[in-house]
OpenMM code with the backbone's topology and positions (N, CA, C; nanometers):
from openmm import Vec3, app, unit

residues = "MET SER GLN GLU THR ASN PRO GLU LEU GLY GLY ALA ARG GLY ALA GLY ARG SER ALA GLY PRO LEU ASP GLU VAL ASP ARG ARG ILE LEU ASP GLU LEU VAL ARG ASP GLY ARG ILE SER ILE ARG THR LEU ALA GLU ARG VAL HIS VAL SER ARG THR ASN ALA TYR ALA ARG VAL GLU ARG LEU LEU ARG ASP GLY VAL ILE THR GLY PHE ARG ALA ARG VAL ALA PRO GLU PRO ALA GLY LEU GLY THR SER ALA TYR ILE ALA LEU THR ILE GLN GLN ASN THR TRP ARG GLU VAL SER ALA GLU LEU ALA ARG VAL ARG TYR ILE GLU HIS ALA ALA LEU LEU GLY GLY GLU HIS ASP VAL LEU ALA LEU VAL ARG ALA PRO ASP ASN ALA THR LEU ARG ASP VAL VAL LEU GLY ARG VAL GLN SER ILE SER GLY VAL LEU SER THR ARG THR TRP LEU VAL PHE GLU GLU PHE ASP GLY ALA GLN SER PRO TRP GLU".split()
positions = [
    Vec3(3.9193, 4.0596, -3.9004),
    Vec3(3.8415, 3.9466, -3.8530),
    Vec3(3.7718, 3.8830, -3.9732),
    Vec3(3.7636, 3.7520, -3.9708),
    Vec3(3.6932, 3.6858, -4.0791),
    Vec3(3.5508, 3.6544, -4.0365),
    Vec3(3.4659, 3.6432, -4.1353),
    Vec3(3.3271, 3.6057, -4.1111),
    Vec3(3.3080, 3.4728, -4.1811),
    Vec3(3.3349, 3.3646, -4.1098),
    Vec3(3.3318, 3.2319, -4.1689),
    Vec3(3.1882, 3.1811, -4.1761),
    Vec3(3.1645, 3.0923, -4.2724),
    Vec3(3.0323, 3.0327, -4.2820),
    Vec3(3.0168, 2.9282, -4.1733),
    Vec3(2.8963, 2.9010, -4.1359),
    Vec3(2.8654, 2.8063, -4.0305),
    Vec3(2.8605, 2.6658, -4.0888),
    Vec3(2.9474, 2.5736, -4.0418),
    Vec3(2.9468, 2.4387, -4.0973),
    Vec3(2.8121, 2.3692, -4.0825),
    Vec3(2.7354, 2.4016, -3.9794),
    Vec3(2.6058, 2.3377, -3.9603),
    Vec3(2.5054, 2.3797, -4.0674),
    Vec3(2.5336, 2.4904, -4.1347),
    Vec3(2.4440, 2.5369, -4.2407),
    Vec3(2.4912, 2.4909, -4.3780),
    Vec3(2.5893, 2.4014, -4.3795),
    Vec3(2.6374, 2.3491, -4.5075),
    Vec3(2.7497, 2.4305, -4.5657),
    Vec3(2.8133, 2.5198, -4.4888),
    Vec3(2.9185, 2.6045, -4.5419),
    Vec3(3.0528, 2.5364, -4.5520),
    Vec3(3.0779, 2.4337, -4.4749),
    Vec3(3.2082, 2.3684, -4.4779),
    Vec3(3.2015, 2.2472, -4.5695),
    Vec3(3.3028, 2.2292, -4.6484),
    Vec3(3.3110, 2.1155, -4.7392),
    Vec3(3.4402, 2.0407, -4.7097),
    Vec3(3.4381, 1.9112, -4.7245),
    Vec3(3.5573, 1.8310, -4.7066),
    Vec3(3.6495, 1.8473, -4.8260),
    Vec3(3.7739, 1.8054, -4.8084),
    Vec3(3.8714, 1.8145, -4.9162),
    Vec3(3.8239, 1.7334, -5.0352),
    Vec3(3.8331, 1.7923, -5.1524),
    Vec3(3.7966, 1.7227, -5.2736),
    Vec3(3.6504, 1.7311, -5.3108),
    Vec3(3.5668, 1.7858, -5.2246),
    Vec3(3.4247, 1.7994, -5.2573),
    Vec3(3.4023, 1.9291, -5.3322),
    Vec3(3.3015, 1.9299, -5.4169),
    Vec3(3.2718, 2.0487, -5.4956),
    Vec3(3.1242, 2.0826, -5.4872),
    Vec3(3.0962, 2.2120, -5.4949),
    Vec3(2.9576, 2.2560, -5.5100),
    Vec3(2.9201, 2.2336, -5.6560),
    Vec3(2.7977, 2.2690, -5.6903),
    Vec3(2.7558, 2.2577, -5.8294),
    Vec3(2.8435, 2.3439, -5.9187),
    Vec3(2.8363, 2.3218, -6.0494),
    Vec3(2.9201, 2.3991, -6.1409),
    Vec3(2.8860, 2.5482, -6.1360),
    Vec3(2.9877, 2.6300, -6.1511),
    Vec3(2.9699, 2.7745, -6.1523),
    Vec3(2.9494, 2.8217, -6.2953),
    Vec3(2.8545, 2.9125, -6.3137),
    Vec3(2.8360, 2.9693, -6.4465),
    Vec3(2.9158, 3.0994, -6.4568),
    Vec3(2.9063, 3.1640, -6.5708),
    Vec3(2.9854, 3.2847, -6.5953),
    Vec3(2.9478, 3.3971, -6.4994),
    Vec3(2.8207, 3.4112, -6.4635),
    Vec3(2.7788, 3.5155, -6.3691),
    Vec3(2.8390, 3.4879, -6.2310),
    Vec3(2.8368, 3.3623, -6.1870),
    Vec3(2.8990, 3.3264, -6.0595),
    Vec3(3.0472, 3.3639, -6.0601),
    Vec3(3.1156, 3.3339, -6.1684),
    Vec3(3.2590, 3.3637, -6.1776),
    Vec3(3.2846, 3.5147, -6.1738),
    Vec3(3.1996, 3.5924, -6.2405),
    Vec3(3.2155, 3.7385, -6.2374),
    Vec3(3.1881, 3.7907, -6.0970),
    Vec3(3.0895, 3.7336, -6.0279),
    Vec3(3.0621, 3.7726, -5.8891),
    Vec3(3.1845, 3.7443, -5.8029),
    Vec3(3.2429, 3.6266, -5.8175),
    Vec3(3.3620, 3.5926, -5.7398),
    Vec3(3.4782, 3.6862, -5.7721),
    Vec3(3.4965, 3.7180, -5.9004),
    Vec3(3.6016, 3.8131, -5.9389),
    Vec3(3.5838, 3.9460, -5.8653),
    Vec3(3.4627, 3.9974, -5.8661),
    Vec3(3.4355, 4.1262, -5.8023),
    Vec3(3.4546, 4.1193, -5.6511),
    Vec3(3.4092, 4.0116, -5.5887),
    Vec3(3.4221, 3.9997, -5.4429),
    Vec3(3.5675, 3.9808, -5.4003),
    Vec3(3.6468, 3.9107, -5.4817),
    Vec3(3.7896, 3.8982, -5.4502),
    Vec3(3.8566, 4.0347, -5.4609),
    Vec3(3.8176, 4.1117, -5.5607),
    Vec3(3.8742, 4.2460, -5.5785),
    Vec3(3.8342, 4.3387, -5.4640),
    Vec3(3.7081, 4.3284, -5.4197),
    Vec3(3.6584, 4.4155, -5.3123),
    Vec3(3.5474, 4.3432, -5.2374),
    Vec3(3.5847, 4.2808, -5.1261),
    Vec3(3.4881, 4.2066, -5.0461),
    Vec3(3.3869, 4.2945, -4.9762),
    Vec3(3.4078, 4.4275, -4.9790),
    Vec3(3.3159, 4.5206, -4.9141),
    Vec3(3.2172, 4.5825, -5.0123),
    Vec3(3.2176, 4.5351, -5.1349),
    Vec3(3.1294, 4.5906, -5.2376),
    Vec3(2.9832, 4.5695, -5.1969),
    Vec3(2.9001, 4.6666, -5.2251),
    Vec3(2.7574, 4.6524, -5.1943),
    Vec3(2.6920, 4.5604, -5.2971),
    Vec3(2.5809, 4.4997, -5.2586),
    Vec3(2.5070, 4.4133, -5.3517),
    Vec3(2.4625, 4.4941, -5.4728),
    Vec3(2.4222, 4.6176, -5.4484),
    Vec3(2.3773, 4.7025, -5.5600),
    Vec3(2.4891, 4.7224, -5.6619),
    Vec3(2.6086, 4.7583, -5.6145),
    Vec3(2.7214, 4.7805, -5.7054),
    Vec3(2.7632, 4.6493, -5.7707),
    Vec3(2.7629, 4.5414, -5.6940),
    Vec3(2.7963, 4.4101, -5.7481),
    Vec3(2.7016, 4.3740, -5.8625),
    Vec3(2.5718, 4.3931, -5.8401),
    Vec3(2.4721, 4.3620, -5.9430),
    Vec3(2.4955, 4.4448, -6.0689),
    Vec3(2.5268, 4.5739, -6.0512),
    Vec3(2.5528, 4.6602, -6.1663),
    Vec3(2.6751, 4.6131, -6.2441),
    Vec3(2.7804, 4.5757, -6.1732),
    Vec3(2.9049, 4.5351, -6.2398),
    Vec3(2.8916, 4.4029, -6.3143),
    Vec3(2.8087, 4.3115, -6.2645),
    Vec3(2.7951, 4.1825, -6.3328),
    Vec3(2.6692, 4.1753, -6.4182),
    Vec3(2.5950, 4.2861, -6.4225),
    Vec3(2.4780, 4.2997, -6.5103),
    Vec3(2.3660, 4.2007, -6.4782),
    Vec3(2.3311, 4.1947, -6.3476),
    Vec3(2.2145, 4.1177, -6.3036),
    Vec3(2.1352, 4.2053, -6.2070),
    Vec3(2.0147, 4.1613, -6.1737),
    Vec3(1.9339, 4.2361, -6.0770),
    Vec3(1.9939, 4.2220, -5.9373),
    Vec3(1.9570, 4.3146, -5.8485),
    Vec3(2.0047, 4.3053, -5.7095),
    Vec3(1.9565, 4.1761, -5.6449),
    Vec3(1.8312, 4.1389, -5.6726),
    Vec3(1.7756, 4.0165, -5.6155),
    Vec3(1.8557, 3.8947, -5.6606),
    Vec3(1.8890, 3.8918, -5.7891),
    Vec3(1.9676, 3.7819, -5.8445),
    Vec3(2.1073, 3.7796, -5.7818),
    Vec3(2.1720, 3.8950, -5.7705),
    Vec3(2.3058, 3.9023, -5.7113),
    Vec3(2.3026, 3.8551, -5.5665),
    Vec3(2.2044, 3.9028, -5.4903),
    Vec3(2.1924, 3.8633, -5.3499),
    Vec3(2.1722, 3.7118, -5.3382),
    Vec3(2.0828, 3.6562, -5.4191),
    Vec3(2.0540, 3.5125, -5.4145),
    Vec3(2.1779, 3.4306, -5.4511),
    Vec3(2.2517, 3.4776, -5.5495),
    Vec3(2.3719, 3.4048, -5.5910),
    Vec3(2.4794, 3.4093, -5.4821),
    Vec3(2.4997, 3.5249, -5.4212),
    Vec3(2.5990, 3.5348, -5.3136),
    Vec3(2.5579, 3.4440, -5.1979),
    Vec3(2.4313, 3.4447, -5.1626),
    Vec3(2.3825, 3.3571, -5.0557),
    Vec3(2.4050, 3.2101, -5.0905),
    Vec3(2.3795, 3.1716, -5.2157),
    Vec3(2.4015, 3.0333, -5.2576),
    Vec3(2.5498, 2.9986, -5.2533),
    Vec3(2.6349, 3.0897, -5.2987),
    Vec3(2.7791, 3.0651, -5.2961),
    Vec3(2.8305, 3.0502, -5.1531),
    Vec3(2.7731, 3.1252, -5.0607),
    Vec3(2.8067, 3.1096, -4.9187),
    Vec3(2.7559, 2.9748, -4.8655),
    Vec3(2.6317, 2.9441, -4.8927),
    Vec3(2.5689, 2.8209, -4.8437),
    Vec3(2.6421, 2.6971, -4.8966),
    Vec3(2.6839, 2.7018, -5.0244),
    Vec3(2.7521, 2.5883, -5.0858),
    Vec3(2.8996, 2.5793, -5.0471),
    Vec3(2.9491, 2.6779, -4.9724),
    Vec3(3.0888, 2.6744, -4.9291),
    Vec3(3.1871, 2.7217, -5.0337),
    Vec3(3.1376, 2.7799, -5.1439),
    Vec3(3.2279, 2.8358, -5.2451),
    Vec3(3.2949, 2.9603, -5.1888),
    Vec3(3.2159, 3.0466, -5.1276),
    Vec3(3.2687, 3.1616, -5.0538),
    Vec3(3.2742, 3.1182, -4.9076),
    Vec3(3.3923, 3.1256, -4.8487),
    Vec3(3.4090, 3.0784, -4.7110),
    Vec3(3.4093, 3.1903, -4.6094),
    Vec3(3.4082, 3.3134, -4.6537),
    Vec3(3.4054, 3.4254, -4.5604),
    Vec3(3.4568, 3.5520, -4.6263),
    Vec3(3.4562, 3.6575, -4.5489),
    Vec3(3.5041, 3.7874, -4.5938),
    Vec3(3.6045, 3.8359, -4.4909),
    Vec3(3.7166, 3.8884, -4.5389),
    Vec3(3.8190, 3.9319, -4.4452),
    Vec3(3.9070, 4.0393, -4.5079),
    Vec3(3.9768, 4.1088, -4.4220),
    Vec3(4.0753, 4.2061, -4.4687),
    Vec3(4.2035, 4.1315, -4.5039),
    Vec3(4.2702, 4.1726, -4.6100),
    Vec3(4.4020, 4.1190, -4.6430),
    Vec3(4.5037, 4.2092, -4.5754),
    Vec3(4.5849, 4.1525, -4.4894),
    Vec3(4.6795, 4.2288, -4.4093),
    Vec3(4.8207, 4.2024, -4.4605),
    Vec3(4.8957, 4.3101, -4.4859),
    Vec3(5.0357, 4.2966, -4.5252),
    Vec3(5.1174, 4.2658, -4.3997),
    Vec3(5.1856, 4.1518, -4.3950),
    Vec3(5.2523, 4.1098, -4.2719),
    Vec3(5.3560, 4.2090, -4.2190),
    Vec3(5.4465, 4.2567, -4.3036),
    Vec3(5.5543, 4.3428, -4.2550),
    Vec3(5.5039, 4.4728, -4.1926),
    Vec3(5.4173, 4.5495, -4.2598),
    Vec3(5.3676, 4.6715, -4.1947),
    Vec3(5.2871, 4.6443, -4.0674),
    Vec3(5.2336, 4.5195, -4.0566),
    Vec3(5.1565, 4.4823, -3.9383),
    Vec3(5.2456, 4.4294, -3.8260),
    Vec3(5.3766, 4.4343, -3.8450),
    Vec3(5.4695, 4.3931, -3.7405),
    Vec3(5.5123, 4.2484, -3.7457),
    Vec3(5.4850, 4.1798, -3.8562),
    Vec3(5.5251, 4.0400, -3.8709),
    Vec3(5.6267, 4.0301, -3.9842),
    Vec3(5.7487, 4.0740, -3.9557),
    Vec3(5.8523, 4.0878, -4.0578),
    Vec3(5.9299, 3.9620, -4.0894),
    Vec3(5.9084, 3.8541, -4.0158),
    Vec3(5.9792, 3.7287, -4.0408),
    Vec3(5.8782, 3.6218, -4.0790),
    Vec3(5.8962, 3.5648, -4.1975),
    Vec3(5.8082, 3.4576, -4.2437),
    Vec3(5.8910, 3.3357, -4.2774),
    Vec3(5.8341, 3.2195, -4.2543),
    Vec3(5.9023, 3.0939, -4.2861),
    Vec3(5.7993, 2.9852, -4.3104),
    Vec3(5.8409, 2.8882, -4.3901),
    Vec3(5.7631, 2.7662, -4.4076),
    Vec3(5.8294, 2.6577, -4.3235),
    Vec3(5.7486, 2.5837, -4.2512),
    Vec3(5.7992, 2.4740, -4.1700),
    Vec3(5.7375, 2.3452, -4.2232),
    Vec3(5.8229, 2.2514, -4.2624),
    Vec3(5.7766, 2.1194, -4.3038),
    Vec3(5.7896, 2.0268, -4.1842),
    Vec3(5.6839, 1.9519, -4.1556),
    Vec3(5.6830, 1.8603, -4.0428),
    Vec3(5.6711, 1.7174, -4.0917),
    Vec3(5.7459, 1.6303, -4.0280),
    Vec3(5.7267, 1.4873, -4.0435),
    Vec3(5.6628, 1.4411, -3.9138),
    Vec3(5.5515, 1.3685, -3.9262),
    Vec3(5.4762, 1.3288, -3.8067),
    Vec3(5.4518, 1.1785, -3.8063),
    Vec3(5.4185, 1.1261, -3.6892),
    Vec3(5.3734, 0.9881, -3.6809),
    Vec3(5.2409, 0.9802, -3.7553),
    Vec3(5.2274, 0.8851, -3.8434),
    Vec3(5.1130, 0.8801, -3.9333),
    Vec3(4.9779, 0.8722, -3.8640),
    Vec3(4.9697, 0.8126, -3.7494),
    Vec3(4.8402, 0.7993, -3.6829),
    Vec3(4.8074, 0.9180, -3.5932),
    Vec3(4.8876, 1.0254, -3.5985),
    Vec3(4.8645, 1.1404, -3.5101),
    Vec3(4.8239, 1.2665, -3.5856),
    Vec3(4.7911, 1.2557, -3.7133),
    Vec3(4.7685, 1.3772, -3.7919),
    Vec3(4.6517, 1.4593, -3.7395),
    Vec3(4.5486, 1.3986, -3.6869),
    Vec3(4.4355, 1.4765, -3.6346),
    Vec3(4.4784, 1.5582, -3.5123),
    Vec3(4.5491, 1.4931, -3.4204),
    Vec3(4.5939, 1.5617, -3.2988),
    Vec3(4.6971, 1.6696, -3.3315),
    Vec3(4.7918, 1.6383, -3.4211),
    Vec3(4.8931, 1.7366, -3.4598),
    Vec3(4.8263, 1.8560, -3.5270),
    Vec3(4.7325, 1.8309, -3.6157),
    Vec3(4.6614, 1.9400, -3.6836),
    Vec3(4.5885, 2.0286, -3.5840),
    Vec3(4.5222, 1.9669, -3.4874),
    Vec3(4.4493, 2.0449, -3.3859),
    Vec3(4.5449, 2.1306, -3.3036),
    Vec3(4.6599, 2.0764, -3.2685),
    Vec3(4.7582, 2.1539, -3.1916),
    Vec3(4.8176, 2.2674, -3.2749),
    Vec3(4.8502, 2.2394, -3.3997),
    Vec3(4.9061, 2.3434, -3.4868),
    Vec3(4.8086, 2.4598, -3.5034),
    Vec3(4.6805, 2.4291, -3.5103),
    Vec3(4.5792, 2.5333, -3.5265),
    Vec3(4.5768, 2.6284, -3.4076),
    Vec3(4.6304, 2.5858, -3.2944),
    Vec3(4.6326, 2.6698, -3.1746),
    Vec3(4.7649, 2.7443, -3.1552),
    Vec3(4.8628, 2.7204, -3.2417),
    Vec3(4.9937, 2.7841, -3.2254),
    Vec3(4.9887, 2.9256, -3.2821),
    Vec3(5.0183, 3.0218, -3.1957),
    Vec3(5.0212, 3.1618, -3.2397),
    Vec3(5.1284, 3.1792, -3.3466),
    Vec3(5.0988, 3.2588, -3.4441),
    Vec3(5.1846, 3.2952, -3.5569),
    Vec3(5.1790, 3.1958, -3.6722),
    Vec3(5.1125, 3.0809, -3.6585),
    Vec3(5.0935, 2.9939, -3.7750),
    Vec3(4.9727, 3.0466, -3.8505),
    Vec3(4.9983, 3.0931, -3.9719),
    Vec3(4.8917, 3.1511, -4.0547),
    Vec3(4.8148, 3.0445, -4.1312),
    Vec3(4.8851, 2.9422, -4.1752),
    Vec3(4.8228, 2.8412, -4.2608),
    Vec3(4.8992, 2.7108, -4.2440),
    Vec3(4.8287, 2.5997, -4.2485),
    Vec3(4.8937, 2.4689, -4.2478),
    Vec3(4.8186, 2.3766, -4.3417),
    Vec3(4.8925, 2.2861, -4.4043),
    Vec3(4.8326, 2.1926, -4.5000),
    Vec3(4.8889, 2.0536, -4.4771),
    Vec3(4.8013, 1.9551, -4.4803),
    Vec3(4.8415, 1.8159, -4.4743),
    Vec3(4.8824, 1.7757, -4.6153),
    Vec3(4.9992, 1.7119, -4.6281),
    Vec3(5.0561, 1.6831, -4.7596),
    Vec3(5.0711, 1.5342, -4.7838),
    Vec3(5.0841, 1.5008, -4.9086),
    Vec3(5.1305, 1.3693, -4.9495),
    Vec3(5.2675, 1.3907, -5.0108),
    Vec3(5.3668, 1.3204, -4.9646),
    Vec3(5.5014, 1.3395, -5.0183),
    Vec3(5.6058, 1.3214, -4.9101),
    Vec3(5.7203, 1.3838, -4.9306),
    Vec3(5.8328, 1.3680, -4.8379),
    Vec3(5.7996, 1.4144, -4.6968),
    Vec3(5.7255, 1.5258, -4.6849),
    Vec3(5.6840, 1.5780, -4.5550),
    Vec3(5.5337, 1.5605, -4.5399),
    Vec3(5.4884, 1.5632, -4.4157),
    Vec3(5.3468, 1.5381, -4.3884),
    Vec3(5.2639, 1.6647, -4.3749),
    Vec3(5.3242, 1.7715, -4.3243),
    Vec3(5.2540, 1.8972, -4.3004),
    Vec3(5.3449, 2.0110, -4.3432),
    Vec3(5.2873, 2.1139, -4.4020),
    Vec3(5.3599, 2.2363, -4.4336),
    Vec3(5.2854, 2.3510, -4.3679),
    Vec3(5.3562, 2.4299, -4.2870),
    Vec3(5.2942, 2.5410, -4.2147),
    Vec3(5.3647, 2.6712, -4.2509),
    Vec3(5.2849, 2.7761, -4.2678),
    Vec3(5.3382, 2.9104, -4.2909),
    Vec3(5.3332, 2.9850, -4.1583),
    Vec3(5.4497, 3.0324, -4.1149),
    Vec3(5.4605, 3.1068, -3.9900),
    Vec3(5.4956, 3.2511, -4.0226),
    Vec3(5.4247, 3.3438, -3.9592),
    Vec3(5.4565, 3.4867, -3.9705),
    Vec3(5.4790, 3.5373, -3.8290),
    Vec3(5.6017, 3.5777, -3.8016),
    Vec3(5.6400, 3.6178, -3.6665),
    Vec3(5.7010, 3.7575, -3.6684),
    Vec3(5.7063, 3.8230, -3.5521),
    Vec3(5.7646, 3.9569, -3.5475),
    Vec3(5.9146, 3.9589, -3.5756),
    Vec3(5.9856, 3.8517, -3.5387),
    Vec3(6.1319, 3.8514, -3.5532),
    Vec3(6.1833, 3.7078, -3.5495),
    Vec3(6.3147, 3.6922, -3.5715),
    Vec3(6.3752, 3.5590, -3.5746),
    Vec3(6.3663, 3.4883, -3.4400),
    Vec3(6.3790, 3.5626, -3.3309),
    Vec3(6.3714, 3.5010, -3.1981),
    Vec3(6.2339, 3.4387, -3.1759),
    Vec3(6.1302, 3.5076, -3.2173),
    Vec3(5.9947, 3.4533, -3.2029),
    Vec3(5.9762, 3.3328, -3.2934),
    Vec3(6.0287, 3.3402, -3.4157),
    Vec3(6.0221, 3.2258, -3.5073),
    Vec3(6.0909, 3.1052, -3.4436),
    Vec3(6.2077, 3.1260, -3.3860),
    Vec3(6.2802, 3.0172, -3.3188),
    Vec3(6.1940, 2.9556, -3.2091),
    Vec3(6.1285, 3.0405, -3.1289),
    Vec3(6.0426, 2.9903, -3.0213),
    Vec3(5.9238, 2.9116, -3.0749),
    Vec3(5.8668, 2.9573, -3.1858),
    Vec3(5.7544, 2.8851, -3.2459),
    Vec3(5.7996, 2.7466, -3.2915),
    Vec3(5.9130, 2.7422, -3.3637),
    Vec3(5.9589, 2.6148, -3.4191),
    Vec3(6.0131, 2.5229, -3.3096),
    Vec3(6.1105, 2.5716, -3.2345),
    Vec3(6.1791, 2.4853, -3.1379),
    Vec3(6.0997, 2.4649, -3.0097),
    Vec3(6.0287, 2.5674, -2.9667),
    Vec3(5.9576, 2.5581, -2.8407),
    Vec3(5.8173, 2.5044, -2.8519),
    Vec3(5.7466, 2.5451, -2.9536),
    Vec3(5.6041, 2.5084, -2.9614),
    Vec3(5.5788, 2.3914, -3.0560),
    Vec3(5.6215, 2.4052, -3.1838),
    Vec3(5.5894, 2.3029, -3.2836),
    Vec3(5.6598, 2.1712, -3.2525),
    Vec3(5.7886, 2.1765, -3.2228),
    Vec3(5.8614, 2.0520, -3.1983),
    Vec3(5.8185, 1.9830, -3.0690),
    Vec3(5.7491, 2.0536, -2.9817),
    Vec3(5.7035, 1.9911, -2.8570),
    Vec3(5.5668, 1.9235, -2.8720),
    Vec3(5.5043, 1.9362, -2.9875),
    Vec3(5.3742, 1.8724, -3.0101),
    Vec3(5.3936, 1.7220, -3.0213),
    Vec3(5.3176, 1.6469, -2.9440),
    Vec3(5.3235, 1.5016, -2.9480),
    Vec3(5.2877, 1.4535, -3.0882),
    Vec3(5.3718, 1.3684, -3.1434),
    Vec3(5.3494, 1.3172, -3.2777),
    Vec3(5.4391, 1.3808, -3.3814),
    Vec3(5.5001, 1.4962, -3.3508),
    Vec3(5.5927, 1.5601, -3.4443),
    Vec3(5.7282, 1.4927, -3.4308),
    Vec3(5.7750, 1.4323, -3.5386),
    Vec3(5.9033, 1.3621, -3.5379),
    Vec3(6.0189, 1.4541, -3.5744),
    Vec3(5.9977, 1.5424, -3.6742),
    Vec3(6.1037, 1.6345, -3.7151),
    Vec3(6.0434, 1.7526, -3.7884),
    Vec3(6.1222, 1.8593, -3.7969),
    Vec3(6.0808, 1.9783, -3.8718),
    Vec3(6.1962, 2.0238, -3.9597),
    Vec3(6.1599, 2.0959, -4.0627),
    Vec3(6.2578, 2.1614, -4.1500),
    Vec3(6.2024, 2.2986, -4.1810),
    Vec3(6.2846, 2.4015, -4.1657),
    Vec3(6.2380, 2.5399, -4.1790),
    Vec3(6.3057, 2.6084, -4.2966),
    Vec3(6.2235, 2.6791, -4.3761),
    Vec3(6.2739, 2.7603, -4.4860),
    Vec3(6.2333, 2.9050, -4.4607),
    Vec3(6.3311, 2.9936, -4.4473),
    Vec3(6.3062, 3.1351, -4.4258),
    Vec3(6.2625, 3.1996, -4.5571),
    Vec3(6.1610, 3.2826, -4.5517),
    Vec3(6.1099, 3.3511, -4.6707),
    Vec3(6.1807, 3.4858, -4.6829),
    Vec3(6.2450, 3.5101, -4.7968),
    Vec3(6.3123, 3.6376, -4.8201),
    Vec3(6.2187, 3.7411, -4.8809),
    Vec3(6.1334, 3.6960, -4.9721),
    Vec3(6.0409, 3.7871, -5.0394),
    Vec3(5.9213, 3.7063, -5.0873),
    Vec3(5.8051, 3.7721, -5.0965),
    Vec3(5.6834, 3.7052, -5.1415),
    Vec3(5.6179, 3.7854, -5.2530),
    Vec3(5.5415, 3.7160, -5.3337),
    Vec3(5.4623, 3.7808, -5.4377),
    Vec3(5.3442, 3.6924, -5.4704),
    Vec3(5.2377, 3.7516, -5.5193),
    Vec3(5.1208, 3.6762, -5.5631),
    Vec3(5.1376, 3.6410, -5.7099),
    Vec3(5.0889, 3.5245, -5.7472),
    Vec3(5.0932, 3.4840, -5.8879),
    Vec3(4.9958, 3.5662, -5.9698),
    Vec3(5.0307, 3.5896, -6.0925),
    Vec3(4.9452, 3.6684, -6.1820),
    Vec3(4.8360, 3.5839, -6.2460),
    Vec3(4.8412, 3.4531, -6.2275),
    Vec3(4.7474, 3.3650, -6.2962),
    Vec3(4.6356, 3.3125, -6.2067),
    Vec3(4.6131, 3.3763, -6.0909),
    Vec3(4.5033, 3.3336, -6.0058),
    Vec3(4.3726, 3.3465, -6.0819),
    Vec3(4.2853, 3.2459, -6.0717),
    Vec3(4.1590, 3.2556, -6.1458),
    Vec3(4.0634, 3.3588, -6.0877),
    Vec3(4.0922, 3.4148, -5.9714),
    Vec3(3.9983, 3.5070, -5.9074),
    Vec3(4.0523, 3.6486, -5.8963),
    Vec3(4.1680, 3.6748, -5.9513),
    Vec3(4.2200, 3.8120, -5.9433),
    Vec3(4.2657, 3.8599, -6.0772),
] * unit.nanometer
topology = app.Topology()
chain = topology.addChain("A")
for resn in residues:
    res = topology.addResidue(resn, chain)
    for name in ("N", "CA", "C"):
        topology.addAtom(name, app.Element.getBySymbol(name[0]), res)
């Protein structure tokens, strides 16, 4: 389960908006929290060489500013029973992106979706238990959303994380 920040408290930011600049201590805090989101404030403070009060205040500020959006477990899809992954590119009617986005957010097995500029309008990552379920998601659920003109599906054979992430 994720613990998302409350948008009414200033935790949500629009696309392209930024909080204030991060200093080196903020970056080290983020590095540690990405490595272990369950780390105690005491251990975090020791690892980044600041007081507990300072570490706590910085984490609270990073949450309030929307830099940290929540804490969650990272789940490996295959051992969790989601052995089929695919990316679905959608072409939509241009004036329906809000409605299409809202509907996609309710489709079971869609892990992530992004509004794009380019050949396709939306890219969604689907993680399903099997090919039959993936077929039902694409053909039965996604293509039936009003405003979706077409879809294109790419099956994922293998995944890996990049080694150049700034937070890992």
